[in-house]
N, C-alpha and C positions, 0 to 999 in steps of 0.2 A: 449625334453619337449614341450608340447603343448603351443603355444603362447596365452596369455590372451588377449582377445579382449573386446571391449565395449559390444558386444553381450553377451559374457560370464558373464560380470558383471551384465548386465541387467537381465539375466536369474536368477542369484542368488538373485538379489534385487527385482525381480518381477516387473520390469519397462521396458520401451522400450529403445532401443539403443540411440534414440534421447535424452531421459531424462538423460541417463548416460552422454552423451556428454555435455549437458547443465550443469549438476551438477558439472562435473569436470572442467568446465570453470567458476564456481561460478555465473552462470546466475540467477538473482533474480526471474526469472519465476518459478524456482523450490524452494519450501519451504526449509528453512535453515535446518530443521531436516532431510529432505530427502537428501539434499546435503551431510550432514555429514555422514549419513548412507551409501550412495553410495561410498563416498571417503574411508570410513573405509573398505568396502568390496573390493574396488580396491587395497588398501594397503595389505589386507590379501592375495589377490590372486597374488600379485607381479606385478600388471599392470604398464606398462610404455608406455607413448605416443611415437609414431613414429615421432621424430622431423623433419625428412626429408619431411614428408607430409606438416607439418605446414610451414616449410621454403619454400617449393615449391610454396605454395599458396602465400606467401609473395613475392617471386621472380616474380611470374606471375603478381601480382598486380603492382609491381614496374617496371617491364620490364627489370630487371637486369639479367645478366648472370653469376654472381659470383658463386663460388663453394658453395655447401651446407655443412655446418658444424653444430655441436651440442655441442658447448663448451661455457662456461661463465667463466669470471674471478671473483674471490672473493678476494677483496683487503682488507687486514688488515691495517686499518689506525691508529691503536693504537701504542703507543710508545714501547709496549712490543711485541717482535717478537712471543712469545708464547701465546698471549692473546686469541687465538682461543681455547686453551685447558685449560688455568689456570686462566683466569680472572673470577671474581664472576658472571658476567652476559653475557658477550660477547658470550661464547659458546652456549647459548640458541638461539641467533640470527642465529649463524652458523648452528646449528641443523635444524632450520626451513628452511634455504636456501638449505641445502643438501637434506632434505626430499622432498621439492617441486621440486628442479631441477631433482632429480631422477624420480619422478612421471611424469614430463613433458618430460623426455627423454634426459636431458642435463647432461653433466659432468661439474665439477667445477675444475678450476685450481687456487690454492692459491698463493698470492703474498703479500709481506710486503712493504708498502710504505716508511718505514724508512730504508730500506736496503741501506747502503752507496754505493753499487755498482749499484743502480737502479735509473734511472730518466725517464722522459717522453719519450725521444727518444728511450732509450734501451727497456723500457717496451712495447712501441708501436711495436718495431721490434719482440719482443717475442710473443705478442698477434697475430700479423699477421702470424707469422710462425706456430703458433698452431691453426690457424683458429678460434680464439675466436670472438664471435659475439657481446657480451655485457658485461657490468661490473656492479657488485654490491659492494658497499663500506660499510664495517662494522668496528665498533670499535672506532669511534670518542668519546672521553670522556673528553677531555680538551679544545677543540676548535671546532667551527663549520666552520672553514676555512681549505680548503685542500691545500696541498703544491703546490705552483706555478710551481714547477719543472715538474708537471704532467699535465699541461694545455693541452698538446698535446693529452692526453687520453680523457679528458672531451670534447674536441672539435671534436673528431673523432669517438667516440663510444657511443651507448646508455648507459647511466649511471644512476644508482639509488642508493641512500643512504638509509640505514636502521638504525634506532636508534635515529637520530636527523635530524633536518633541517639544511642544510648548507647555508652559506651566500656568500662565495667566493670560488668557483662559486656556484650559487643557482641552485641546481639540484633537480629533482623530488625525493621524499622520501616516505618511509613507516616507521611509528613509532607508539608507543603507544600514546594515547591522554592524555598527561600529565595534562592538565587542568581538564579533566573529572576524571582522577585518583585521584587527590587531592580533587575534589568536592565530589565524591562518598565516599571517605574515611571520609570526614567531615560528610556527611549524616549518615553513619554507626555509627560514634561516637555519634551523637545526638540521634540516635535511641537506644543507650545503656545508655542514661541518662547523658552523659558527658556535662558539661556546660562551660568549659574553655579549649577548644582544643588549643594546641600550635604546632608550626612548627619548626623543627630543620633541617635545610638544608643549606649546604655550598653555599655561594654566587656564586661561579664559576659554580657549577652544575646548579643553577637556571638560570644563564646567558646563559649557554649552550643550555637550552631549551627555551630561550627567555622569561623567567618569567612565564611560563605557570603553573608550580607547585604553585607558589605564587598567581597567578591570581585565580586558582581554590579554593585555601584556602581562599582568601579574599572574593570571592563570597559566599562561605559557611558561612563566618562570618556575612553576612548580615541577617542571621536568628537569630542572637543573639543581645541582647541589647549592646550598645556601651561599657559599662564597662566590658563586657566579651570578647571583641575582643582584642587578644593579639598580641604583636609585635613578629615576627619570630626571631629565633636565627640563625645567618648565619656565625658565626665564628667557624665552626666545626673543621677545620684544626688546628687552634690555640688551641682550647679546648683539642685536643688530647694530647697536650704537657702541657696544663695548665687548669686543670679541674675547677679551680675557676671561669673562664670566664662563663662556662655553669652554674655553681652553682649560680652565681650572677643573671643571666637571670632567672633561675628557681625560685629563691627566690622572685624576683621582680614581675614576671608575674603570678606565681602560677597556672600553667596548671594542669588540672586533667587528661589529656590524651595528648600524644605527637605523631605527625606524623613525620616520618623520613625515610631516606634511609640507616641508619647506625645501624647495630646490636649492635655496641659498646655503643649506648645510654643505652641499658639494663645494661651494666656493670657500666656506670656512675651513674645510679639511685641506684643500689645496693651499690656502693661506698659511696653514699651520705646518705645511710640508709633508702631508701624507698623500700617498697615491691611492686611487680608487680603481679597481677593488683589491689591488695587490696587498695593501696594508689594512684597509678598512672597507667593509661593505656598506652600501647604502640602500635602504628599501623605502620607497615612497608609499605611504598609506592611502594616497589618493592619486593613483597613476593618471597622467594626463597626456593626451596626444601631442601636446606642445613640447614634451620632454621624453621622446620615445626611447632614449638611451637608458633611462632609469628602469630598474626592476621594481615591482611593487604590486599593489592591489588595485584592480579596477573596481571602483565602487558602483559602477553602473547607475550613475545618477540620472541618466535619461530614463532608465526603467523605473526609478523612483518617481519621476514625473509622470510616466504613464500610469503607474499604480495610483497616484493621487487623483488623476482624472477618473479612473475606474471607480474609485471610492466615492467621489462626489456625485458621479452619475447614479451610482447605486443608491445613495442617500436621497437624491431627487426622486428616483422611481419609487422609493419606499415612503416618500412623504416626510422625511426627517428634516429637522432644522433646529437651530439653537445649539448651545453648548451641551454636549452629550454628558450624561451622568457617568458613563463608562466609555471613555474614548477608545477607539479601535486603533490598532497598529498594524501596518504592513511593513515588514522588514525584508530588504533585498540583500541577498548574499553577494559578496564580492568574488572575484576570481583573480588568480595569480597571473601576472604578466612578467615574463622573463626579460632580462635586460643586461646591460654591460656594467652595472654598478655592484654586482655581486659575483662571487666565484661560481664555478659550475656545480651542478648537482652532484652530490657524492653517491656513487653507485656501489652498493654492497655486493661483493662477489662471494 
């Protein structure tokens, strides 16, 4: 089979080899539409970068003589060992990581941080034996702190987290812009004529993202008069066992549209006798293909996974490792997805 090169891609795309190279590295010199078109052609042709060349340049810059390898570790930080395949959202991050790693010429080895037979010393031995050069951490859903037992990993490898920002240790990360997700959802609700948007979000989830969902929601509320600014409902876990808690909030705040991360809110509204969207609108802050009828925000978690791979490869090429003194952040903007859970857009004439 003939090897696909940048020149091959350039010929099909009608651009130079240099333009292809810049586009595949997400260089802003190339317009976004052109970058996406070139990447799509590269995917269709089955293009893979030669990681040896990239590593060689890194080794030359650093003066190191270590062996050249092309493997990354993908660490499942979720309590569920099977989260990469059966969690509602984590597989999308993994899909992005896998897609980007393949394009860049890297393989991925998966590990579970909660494996009772695994600790930092043992994992470090495995990573060295397999020639793994960098680490991407996926799946944190209950805490933004990583197990201290793996400090040896964070201190010795380029590490990037995708999905959330970690505190201990504070690593570089790639995730959706939760603040903008909530704010754009609010703006879309106002554009559809809603006047009393409410937020249903479990407190632990908002704490996990350091209040950025609530912050975006509160900024959105500044467009409304004070009497239309509602108090968020954050007792979601309790309400799953006792619906009256949610009912009390809904009756008191009287929202005409609700932002949430939980498809179960649809069932709650029907159980309380409300029709969607005729009486109340619903907006999902993390739109999923499994519930296409919902309107909401696509967080593009697969793109977050891609960005994490790009970040860790960049760190490898720059010879970076250890907990950074100034962690970097890559924030991915969301996009609105229309659906049947909200009223139609209000068109001003």
